C-alpha positions as CSV (number, residue, x, y, z in Angstrom):
1,K,102.3,109.4,71.6
2,M,100.5,107.4,69.0
3,N,97.4,106.2,70.8
4,N,95.1,107.5,68.1
5,A,97.1,106.1,65.2
6,K,95.8,103.7,62.7
7,V,98.4,101.1,62.0
8,A,98.5,98.6,59.2
9,S,101.3,96.0,59.1
10,L,102.0,94.5,55.7
11,N,104.3,91.7,54.7
12,I,106.0,92.6,51.4
13,T,108.9,91.7,49.3
14,L,111.8,94.2,49.0
15,K,111.1,94.8,45.3
16,D,107.4,95.5,46.0
17,L,108.2,97.8,48.9
18,F,109.5,100.5,46.6
19,F,106.4,100.4,44.4
20,K,104.0,100.4,47.4
21,Y,106.0,103.3,48.9
22,L,105.4,105.3,45.6
23,N,101.8,104.1,45.5
24,V,101.1,105.4,49.0
25,T,102.8,108.7,48.3
26,Q,101.2,109.1,44.9
27,A,99.1,112.2,46.0
28,F,102.4,114.1,46.5
29,H,104.3,113.2,43.3
30,K,101.4,112.5,40.9
31,L,103.2,109.8,38.9
32,N,101.2,107.3,36.9
33,N,101.4,103.6,37.3
34,Q,104.1,103.1,34.6
35,Q,106.3,105.9,36.0
36,Q,105.9,104.6,39.5
37,Q,107.0,101.1,38.4
38,V,110.1,102.4,36.6
39,L,111.0,104.7,39.5
40,A,110.4,101.9,42.0
41,L,112.7,99.6,40.1
42,L,115.4,102.3,39.9
43,L,115.1,102.7,43.7
44,Y,115.2,98.9,44.2
45,Y,118.4,98.6,42.2
46,H,119.9,101.6,43.9
47,Y,119.2,100.0,47.3
48,T,120.5,96.6,46.1
49,F,123.7,98.0,44.6
50,K,124.3,100.2,47.6
51,K,125.0,97.1,49.8
52,E,128.3,96.6,47.9
53,V,129.1,100.0,46.2
54,T,129.9,102.8,48.6
55,N,131.0,105.3,46.0
56,D,127.9,107.3,45.1
57,K,129.0,108.2,41.6
58,I,129.7,104.6,40.7
59,L,126.5,103.5,42.4
60,W,124.3,105.8,40.2
61,K,126.3,104.8,37.1
62,L,125.4,101.2,37.9
63,V,121.7,102.1,38.5
64,F,121.5,103.8,35.0
65,D,123.7,101.2,33.3
66,Y,122.4,99.4,30.1
67,D,122.3,96.1,31.9
68,T,120.2,97.5,34.8
69,K,117.8,99.0,32.3
70,L,117.5,95.6,30.7
71,K,116.6,94.2,34.1
72,I,114.1,97.0,34.7
73,R,112.5,96.1,31.3
74,E,112.2,92.5,32.4
75,D,110.9,93.3,35.9
76,A,108.3,95.8,34.9
77,V,104.8,94.5,34.5
78,F,103.3,96.3,31.5
79,G,100.5,94.1,30.2
80,E,101.4,91.2,28.0
81,K,104.1,92.9,26.1
82,G,106.4,93.9,28.9
83,L,108.4,97.1,28.7
84,N,110.1,97.9,25.4
85,N,113.2,100.2,25.2
86,S,111.5,103.2,23.7
87,T,108.7,103.2,26.4
88,L,111.4,102.9,29.1
89,Q,113.3,105.8,27.5
90,N,110.1,107.9,27.3
91,I,109.3,107.2,31.0
92,L,112.9,108.2,32.0
93,T,112.6,111.4,30.0
94,T,109.3,112.2,31.8
95,L,111.0,111.5,35.2
96,R,113.8,113.9,34.1
97,M,111.3,116.6,33.0
98,K,109.6,116.3,36.5
99,N,113.0,116.7,38.2
100,I,112.7,113.3,39.8
101,I,115.8,112.2,37.9
102,K,118.6,114.8,37.6
103,D,122.1,114.2,36.3
104,N,121.3,110.4,36.2
105,K,120.5,110.3,39.9
106,V,117.1,110.0,41.6
107,N,116.3,113.1,43.6
108,D,116.9,112.4,47.3
109,V,113.3,113.4,48.1
110,F,112.1,110.2,46.4
111,I,114.5,107.8,48.1
112,P,113.0,106.2,51.1
113,E,115.2,106.2,54.2
114,L,115.6,102.4,54.4
115,E,118.5,101.0,56.4
116,L,120.6,98.3,54.7
117,K,119.6,94.9,56.0
118,S,116.6,96.4,57.7
119,K,113.4,94.2,57.7
120,N,111.1,97.1,58.6
121,F,110.1,100.4,57.0
122,K,107.4,102.8,58.2
123,I,105.6,105.7,56.5
124,I,104.0,108.0,59.0
125,F,101.6,110.7,58.0
126,N,101.1,113.2,60.8
127,F,97.9,115.2,60.2
128,N,98.0,118.5,62.1
129,I,94.4,119.7,62.2
130,I,94.5,123.5,62.0
131,D,90.8,124.4,61.7
132,N,87.6,122.8,63.0
133,G,85.4,124.4,60.3
């Protein structure tokens, strides 16, 4: 039962959902804002392409394709300049070093369980209090 739960309902665009998801879970993955933005956009394009591409290998190939990276550079909000290619490559390298990206796939741990066509996504933190000290 969830009688003592604090619930916040937020209206959000699909693109923003992935960034908010990473933002809320930041304490667990420790990514900075730029890394979160790039990962959020990778997750967004993964979700978008997944609607039409069922083959996982082709799906990830599309996500890491040159054209998708161009879209990520356009979509990312990095001050006045936007996101240049070398900065994007550096962030992707960092995400690989942190094992968030492995073999040009995002680690499943970072992919929110979001049903295709769903208009609702919940993150639930269940705090089990083990000590009253």
